[in-house]
MARZA-343981 format. One record per residue (C-alpha): y, z negated, x; residue in three letters. Coordinates in pm, whole numbers, plus 50000, padded with zeros to 5 digits. Example, Ala and Ser with C-alpha at 12.3 -4.5 7.8 and 13.67 -1.06 7.14 Angstrom:
495504922051230ALA 498944928651367SER 
***
This chain:
531225032746634MET 530265066646562SER 526335074646486SER 526085094246803ILE 527325064846991SER 525015042746805GLN 522285064346917LYS 523065066147265LEU 524155028647313ALA 520485016547350PRO 519905042047605TYR 522895034947812LEU 522204995347790PHE 518715000447917LEU 520085019048235ILE 522684993848293ILE 519884966848249SER 517624985748500SER 520494983848745VAL 520824949448706VAL 517354941548770ILE 517334961849073LEU 520724944249195GLY 521224966649485ALA 524554986949538ASN 523635022249686PRO 527265029149739PHE 527764999549944ALA 524875005350214GLY 522124987450002GLU 518745001249887THR 515704986449720VAL 512544989149933ALA 510204968550124PRO 511944976050442THR 512864940050492ASP 509204936050659ILE 509974959250933LEU 513114941551041THR 511014911251121ASN 508564928951324GLN 508944928451702PRO 508854967751721GLY 512504965551536TRP 513804930351648GLN 515884946751934ASN 518284960951653LEU 520844942151496ASP 519274940151155ILE 518264910651007ARG 516934906350662VAL 514644877250539PRO 511224889550423THR 511164887750042ARG 507284894049981HIS 504874900950263PRO 502464917950060ALA 503714955050048ARG 502864971650340THR 500744998950179ASP 504025013950063ILE 505425012350454LEU 502295029750589ASP 500605052450313ALA 502945061350048ARG 506245065350222MET 504905086950508PRO 503775111150252ARG 506855110150067TRP 509105114750361ILE 506995143050509HIS 506725161950165ALA 510525159650123LYS 511375173750479GLN 508835200750416GLU 510385211350088LEU 514085207450196ARG 513045233250494ASN 511665257650250GLY 508035249150319ASN 505145239450057LEU 503895207150187PRO 500205210750157ILE 499305194450475TRP 500565161850652ASN 499675164151046PRO 500765127251112SER 498625101450927PRO 495035100951063ILE 496045133251254ASN 496065153250929GLY 495825146250542ILE 496315169350236PRO 499895168450138GLY 501595171349769MET 498175177849601GLN 496725145049717TRP 497135125849379LEU 497585090249512PRO 500545100149691ALA 502445104949336ALA 504395135049472ILE 504305154549136ILE 506585129848974THR 510325125248849PRO 510705095649102ALA 509815120449400PHE 511975146549272ALA 514865124849276VAL 513965113149606PHE 513795148049750ALA 516975159249599SER 519065132949749ILE 519705138150153GLU 519765101050249ASP 516335086150231ASN 517535051650158ALA 519885063349873THR 517325087349752GLY 514545059749724TYR 516915034349526TYR 517505061949270PHE 513785071449265ALA 512925034949194MET 515735031848937LEU 514215063548778THR 510845046748724ASN 512335015748547LEU 514485038348322VAL 511595060248222ILE 509405028448141ALA 512155013647957ALA 513205041947733ILE 509565053447674GLY 508995017347525MET 512145019047326TYR 511175052047176LEU 507715037147083LEU 509215007646932LEU 512275021546737VAL 509625044246598SER 507285015146488MET 510084990946385THR 512825013246287LYS 515194987046447HIS 517104993846766ARG 517624960646873LEU 514114949946829ALA 513104980447026ALA 515664972247319ILE 513934936047359PHE 510494949347348GLY 511484976447605ALA 512624952147828MET 509464932247821VAL 507464960647906PHE 509584978248177ALA 510634947448356TYR 507094926448317SER 505524908148610GLY 503214936748632PHE 506064961548725HIS 507764934148915ALA 504764929249155ALA 503464967749194TRP 506924981049164PHE 506675004449480PHE 503135016349430TRP 501645044749246ALA 500635017048964HIS 503895019848840VAL 504445058448851THR 501595058448654THR 502125030348397SER 505635040648309ILE 504195071548115TRP 501645050047878ILE 504585040547612PRO 505585078147611TRP 502015086547571LEU 501665062747265LEU 505125072047123TRP 503805109047099LEU 500395098946967SER 502075075746714TYR 504445101746576ASN 501455125946550TYR 499355101146361LEU 502065093246102THR 504165125746067ASN 500965149246123HIS 503445174246295LYS 501665196046565LEU 504845198346784VAL 504225163346923TYR 500825176747068LEU 502195200847365PRO 504415174047475TRP 501885148047470LEU 499875172047694SER 502675172447955ILE 503175133847934ILE 499545127547987ALA 499615150548278ALA 502575130748429LEU 500785099448386MET 497855115048588ILE 500195127948843PHE 501475091448857GLY 498585087449115GLY 496805056649019PHE 493565068648792PRO 492195037548678SER 495935028648514ILE 496005064348365ALA 492525053648201VAL 493945021948060TYR 496925045447912GLY 494155065147725PHE 492455035147619MET 495495022247454ALA 495685056147304MET 492215054047160ALA 492975020847006ILE 496205032146847LEU 494305061746689PHE 491595037046554ALA 494305012646415VAL 496905038846262HIS 494425066746165THR 493885066645772PRO 490115065845771TRP 490125053845420LYS 492265083245286GLN 490495113545467SER 487735113845722ILE 488775151145728ALA 492255145545858THR 491145118146088ALA 488465141946240THR 491115169246268ARG 493615145646438GLN 491005132846676ALA 490035168646771VAL 493805175546834HIS 494405146747044LEU 491335153247234GLY 492385189147301LEU 495915178447414ALA 494285155747687ILE 491825184547794VAL 495245203447845MET 496715174048045ALA 493925174948276PHE 493915212348319LEU 497535208948408ILE 496785183048676SER 493515199948786SER 494745209049152PHE 495795171749206ALA 492545155649073THR 490455180849245HIS 492005170249570SER 491265133649484LEU 487805142549436TYR 487635163849753GLU 488835135849961MET 486215110649816LEU 483585133549870GLN 484425140750223PHE 485075104150310THR 481805093250107GLN 484245065949960SER 482865064149583MET 479745050049739GLU 481435019249854THR 483865014249578ARG 482844984649315HIS 484544972148995GLY 485954935148969GLY 488944916648895THR 490934887349133PRO 491754873148808LEU 489874843048640ARG 490394826548310PRO 492574797748444HIS 494974825948586HIS 496254830348209ILE 498264801848267LEU 500664824748493ASN 501844838048178TYR 503674803548118ILE 506874801348328LYS 505644803048685PRO 504854767448806ILE 501594777848964PHE 501104784049331ARG 499754820649289ASP 502244831649016TYR 503764854749282ALA 500644869849414ASP 500534906549361VAL 497204907949195GLU 497924878848978ARG 501454883948853SER 501374883648484THR 504574868148379TYR 506364884848072ILE 508984858148007GLY 509354826147766VAL 510464845547438LEU 507294868747421PRO 505074839747438LEU 506994822747156VAL 506624857846949PHE 502774857947022LEU 502504822946887THR 504244835346562LEU 502184866246528SER 498924845546551ILE 500334824046275LEU 500994856446070LEU 497574868046146LEU 496294835746004ILE 498434837145694TRP 497204873945620ARG 500674888745661LYS 500184907145956SER 501394944245995THR 499314972646137THR 501644971846466ASN 500824936746501LEU 496984942946445ILE 497134969546711TYR 499024947246960ALA 496774919046911ILE 493894940446964VAL 495084954747269LEU 496134918647408LEU 492714908147316ALA 490794933947494LEU 492924935347797SER 492864896947842THR 489054896447789LEU 488364921648065ILE 491364915748311ALA 490784877148326PHE 486724881348356ALA 486144864348020ILE 483654891747914LEU 480584894148131PRO 480694918248423LYS 477634936848320GLY 479154946147982LEU 482684956148153ILE 480994979048394THR 479284998348106ILE 482915013648033ILE 483305045948213PRO 485065043548555THR 485295004048545PHE 482335003048784SER 484455014649065SER 487815000048983ASN 489854966548981ASN 490014956848624TRP 492654930548702GLY 495444957048651ARG 494724959748277MET 497314933748246THR 499614962848200ILE 498224967047859LEU 498614930147796SER 502484936147885ALA 502544963747657LEU 501194945347371ALA 503584916047424PHE 506334942547367ALA 505094955647079VAL 504434920746925ILE 507934908847036SER 509684938646901ALA 507764939046559GLU 508464900346517LEU 512084906946579ILE 512144935046328SER 510384914046043LEU 513104887146085LEU 515714914646049LEU 514134928345765ARG 513564893045610SER 515584880745308GLU 517294856745553ILE 517864887545804GLY 519694907345524LYS 521674877245408GLN 522824867945744LYS 522754898445948SER 525594891646162LYS 523954859746260LEU 520664870946313ILE 521844900346495GLY 523734877646732SER 520704858146793LEU 518564889246887VAL 521444898747123VAL 520984864547277LEU 517184869047308PHE 517974901747503ILE 520404884147747VAL 517844855447810ILE 514964882247866GLN 517124899748106LEU 517834874748327PHE 514594857448282ASP 512914887148420MET 515544895548676ARG 514784861248823TRP 511254870748855PHE 511754904348978PHE 513724890349277ARG 510624870649361GLU 509164906049480PHE 512094929449516ASN 515564929049589GLY 518534945149781PRO 517884956150150VAL 520704972350375PRO 520175008850365ALA 520125008950761GLU 516684991850749SER 515135022150588PHE 512915031650865PHE 515635025951130ALA 515095045551476SER 514535026851779THR 514505037552142PRO 510865037052168THR 510275056351842ILE 512915083751974GLU 511215085852326TYR 508115093352125LEU 509455117651894GLN 511245135652185ASP 508185137052435ASN 505245142052189LEU 503605176252181GLN 501885191451891PRO 498365177151846MET 499165146752079GLN 499045113451906SER 499745076851947THR 498385041051872ILE 500995014051758ALA 499884977351788ASP 500894950151542ARG 504244948951688SER 505004975151459TYR 503204958451187MET 500144981251050VAL 498925013951172SER 500675042950984GLY 504215031951000ILE 504825057951293PHE 503685085251024SER 507295079950864ASN 508805091551190TYR 506475122651203GLY 504365105751505ILE 500695111351455PRO 498395081951447GLU 494625081951437TRP 494495046151277PHE 497135051951013ALA 496375043950649HIS 493985063150458GLY 490535073650356PHE 488405081050662LYS 484705090850707THR 482085069650817GLN 481765086851154SER 485755083951195GLU 485825047951147ARG 482475040351367ALA 483995059851666LEU 487365041951624MET 485685007551612GLU 483185011651866SER 485065031252122LYS 488785025252079LEU 489694994651925ALA 486974969851762PRO 487904950251454ASN 491034969651401ALA 490264980851037HIS 491414954350775ARG 490044973750490SER 488375007650404ARG 491885023450454THR 494085000650638ALA 494014991250986ALA 496194970351247ALA 495614970451614VAL 495954943351857TYR 497074962252203CYS 494654937652382GLU 491684950352189ASP 492034986952270ILE 489705002652549PHE 492345015452777ILE 489715029353004ASP 487885048452740SER 487495084852768ASN 488015086952370ILE 491565081552449LEU 491725115452620ASN 489285133052393LEU 491605122052079LEU 494835131952307ALA 496255098052242ILE 499275102352480LYS 501035069852408TYR 500115031852315ILE 503295010052172ALA 502564975952261CYS 504274940252255HIS 504154920252567LYS 500574921652675PRO 501114941252988ILE 501754925053308SER 501774935253672THR 497984926953700GLY 497154948953436GLY 496454944453056MET 494654919952862GLN 491634926252661ARG 490164901852404THR 486754887152509VAL 486434860852237LEU 488714849351926ALA 487884820051704THR 488154822951338SER 487624803451013GLY 489034795950670PRO 492524778850591ARG 493554767650934PRO 495754736850957LYS 497934719451230ALA 496224692651409SER 497294655951504GLY 500384654651726LEU 499924659652078ILE 501604631952306THR 501654622652648PRO 499444593352546GLU 497344612052286LYS 496054646452428PRO 494224669152203LEU 490734676452338ILE 488444704552212GLN 484744702152285HIS 482994735752222PHE 480174762252321ALA 480264797152360LEU 478124824352227PRO 477834839652572LYS 479044834952913VAL 482574846052930LEU 484824859053227GLN 488774853753147PHE 492034846053288ASP 494074838852989VAL 493814816352697ILE 496124818652382SER 496464790452165LEU 498494789351822LYS 500844759751817LEU 503284743051591ALA 506584726351669THR 507064716051301HIS 510504734051246GLY 512034734451594ARG 513084766851742ALA 511064757952055GLU 508984729252190GLY 510384698452307HIS 507974692152603THR 505854712452852ASP 502414714852791LEU 499444713253034LYS 496154730952962LEU 492874718153136ARG 489484734253129LEU 486384713953200TYR 482634723053218HIS 480214693553226ASP 483044670853336ASP 484054692153626GLN 487704705653614LEU 487564742153658LEU 491454753153615ALA 494454741653448GLU 497584760053323SER 500964750153256MET 503794764052992VAL 507244755152956LYS 508714740352630SER 510924770452610THR 507864792552577ALA 506604772452269ILE 507714786451931SER 506694772051582ASP 503364788951464ASN 503074812651718SER 500534823251995TRP 501174807352343VAL 499584821452639GLU 498114800252923PHE 497664819353255PHE 495074810753530PHE 495384822353883PRO 491824835853919ARG 489224850053667MET 487224821053529ILE 483634824053428GLU 482324799153169LEU 479034789053094GLU 477894785552713THR 477554747352676GLN 479454713652762ASN 482764729652764ASN 486094714952667ARG 489784720852674LEU 492484693452708GLU 496024699652598LEU 498274671952768HIS 502084669752676ALA 504364660152977GLU 506504630852934THR 509884638752812THR 513194622452678GLU 513484649552400GLN 512054641552060LYS 509964664051853GLY 506364671951731LYS 503714693151887LEU 500264701251745SER 497714732351767ALA 496304751251461TRP 492634742351375LEU 489844759351217TYR 487424737350994PRO 484084744251154ILE 480534726051112GLN 478564727951446ALA 477104699751639ASP 478574708151963ASP 482054718451851VAL 484524692251751PHE 487994678351809ILE 488764647451983GLU 492224630251917HIS 493274593951952ASN 489704583351960GLY 488634601851638ASN 486584629251630HIS 487034661851371ARG 484684691851299SER 487104717651385ALA 487934745851644MET 491374754651782MET 492844787351680ALA 492174806252041ALA 491714837652197LYS 490344843552538PHE 491404874052756PHE 490304891853055ARG 492894910153267THR 491764943953348ILE 493564971753591GLN 495095001353413LEU 493615033553503PRO 495785053853751ASP 496535078453462SER 498105050853250ILE 501705044553333VAL 503905016553178SER 507365020653034HIS 509784994152938ARG 512105011952706ILE 513104980152530GLU 513094944952578ALA 509694926952495ASN 508154962152421LEU 505874981652625VAL 504915019652604LEU 501925028852782LEU 501695069252872GLU 498375085652932ASN 499215112153186ASN 495795129853134ASN 497205143952806ILE 499195173852931ILE 499005197852644GLY 497905207052306SER 494295212452281GLY 491645210652553TYR 488375227052675THR 484965215852756LEU 482105229252906PRO 479965217152624SER 480505189552336LEU 479725159352544ASP 481925129752489GLU 481295119252849ASP 482975150052979LEU 486785147053099GLN 488795172752891PRO 490735199053067ASP 494255203552886PHE 495375232853147SER 493415262452997GLN 494775260152643VAL 498285275952562ASN 499755267752205LEU 501705299452129LEU 502985287751788ALA 502405259751544GLY 503225244451192SER 501655216550982ALA 499255245650849THR 498555266651140SER 498305269051516TYR 498005299851740GLU 496435293352078LEU 495295312252382GLU 492245304652622TYR 493265310652969THR 489935297453145GLY 487405322453330ARG 484385310353167GLU 482895305752825PRO 483745272552691ALA 484395250452376TRP 488085249552264MET 488695215152088VAL 491685208851880LEU 492305169851882PRO 493485169851506ILE 491465160551212ARG 488765182051101TYR 489025187250726TYR 487555212650489PRO 489305246850427TYR 490635248950774TRP 489425282050900GLN 489355297351246ALA 489515334651376THR 489525346751718ILE 491225382051774ASP 491345380951373ASN 487845378551327GLN 486455346751158PRO 484435324951368VAL 482585292051285GLU 484095258551344VAL 481645230851467GLU 482655191751473THR 483185176051798PHE 482375137851762MET 482295143951387ASP 485985140951409MET 487495172151571LEU 487385210651536PRO 485765227151809ALA 485525266151856ILE 483215285052116LYS 485695306952309VAL 485545335052568THR 488015343652845PRO 491175358352685GLY 490515346952337ALA 493445342752096LYS 492375316251839VAL 494175311051510SER 493335280451309TYR 494915279250968ARG 494565256550662TYR 493575277450362LYS 492575254050057PRO 491245281749834ARG 490455255849544PRO 493875244149568PHE 495485279949513TYR 493015286849241LEU 493415252649048LEU 497215254549108SER 497045289648921LEU 495165271648634LEU 497515242848621SER 500355266448598LEU 498555288048307THR 497835255248149SER 501375243148156LEU 502825278048056GLY 500375276447769LEU 501505242547667VAL 505235251047694LEU 504495282347443PHE 502895259547214LEU 505795234947235ALA 508335264047179TYR 506275277846880ARG 505995245846695TYR 509665236346766ARG 510905239646413LYS 508585212646284GLN 
***
């Protein structure tokens, strides 16, 4: 084999091994993406796509990251700069929004390929290859052995951290850490300035990766490398000079990425999010056991995934022995220090007060420091293998030892391929945000500035943003005012976190004027609409770790004794039932409702309406008003010749007047139950059934883009007839006011800094209506222009480009070194 072939072979192998890890064939209609989750949601179940859900904890990719990537790609391919995305939360910054990770090689690959599913596959493959090659370059510089470097590269690139966070910005950030260390190591050992400009570029790419805390960990690893490898004893002056050079290189990286880091700061300031962020870790000391071959319950939990393979654990044991025998190398010392520090912090072994002293750690999750543990394991493994290859035994039996190392590489590849598949794997390309009749209807009928609400039949809010359909509840940072309004007057209890929301259609205040003021034209629901109206939740039970109850039989009914916090009016009760594996129930089920031993009502459901671990609705023919005390529900199974099991889900609860009675025994528990009241749909709301089991509600009050109000009062009905949209794009709107009296023109899009308004080319002040919407005072005949002009973005982009130009000039100047 020629010397060129020998040099290229490791890179080719790492590319092929990354393809093997992914497992999908993009040329046979496959991709790697978490869209398997979508195919199991009611909103897509009318399509002939069936993919088992591999891992459910990846919704953030579908409702947050992908909408930003798809919109930016569309804008770029249309020749536009994607600096504003009008769909999520009815408006967010675009390519400059740092967590979107758009200024990355992965996105560049995604945008360059027309088909989204194929582009996403190669984007994800790009991330794996970058991680593997970067780690290989670092390790081959440290060990001078290709086989050792290949093994270590696989340990890092295919680690449990990368498997668990594969689609997140965690990975688009972490893949650059070994590159950062490679350039730092070469500078520290060779003292050549040529490495510094490239180090600035790599550090900037790490920042652009979109997850600041992971970037901080990368800089920490670099600082430890400097401390271990700098020849302090030889020359303090040399060490000081190197520290200054590395510091300046990092400063240049921040200047290159300044427009994106400012965008993140701008958003956090706008939404006051820094005030509510706190440091911590979901890991505890006993989770260190997850490094062992996964035999523990939570090994596949995203936040607790630490597995790096069997062999690296063996090499760690050997390295500790070398350390005890005082035969360790500088590289081993570096890796062990890195492993110790990351373990002590990530697994909460050090006191929290000590950890939060470290800058940025008071507002971030330290558990993600396990990425440095994976890197340390990679260095330890490669160093041990290289010591074996350089030893007398290795020199004498080079072919045998070389074959053994090749076996190590094969074992590591398939060990981590198995673990990687716990989280990620091939899915049909057609599952990549497949279109449905309902979604197509929305795309065809929505006008600019009109928006939607999608309920849980479309999983979580924000999925529609992938189709260019605006959603107020979409994933993203919201101000306290925005959240308060949406929670109190639109859909209570919708937000699951600071950024994510999932709406139950029955919780929406369908008769609220806020629907009109926010120009919510459509509400997509799953089966809650009947001819009598819409179900609204009036009470839902909750508790920790529900479990299925004892079996309900004709001889042994399940009886719930309960009290209410207030008098309730309802006509539907929904209970979560279990059939213990059967596709449907084996018997009809009757619910009886009592107050003070008086039968108030009863309802029957057929066995065919009961499915395993699903909610089953019991309808009553009239509205029931139930007092707070002395109430009970009884579930009676009808006599049947079929065999099967049926039970209800229960929450454990401690209350004197709340308990379950079954077969003569009492338990402190409460059924998983929801009480609904059916309300009449307003005359303005029309119900469409475009697909089976799905309902689309249309708000006919919304007839245009923008509206007027005589005063900024949220109790007033908006008038859409006096505003004409003359032209519109993602970053600008041209409108005309046709009314005869002065009024407020309200644009039902999100107010955000740097949007500016002019009337007849004269700047005017923009007020905020309900602390959410831009409002402009207009007079008859006014021509309004509303444009997004983020002056800091343009100025900082100029600074970024100038800094990048300077760095490239220095790279050219020092090239001969």
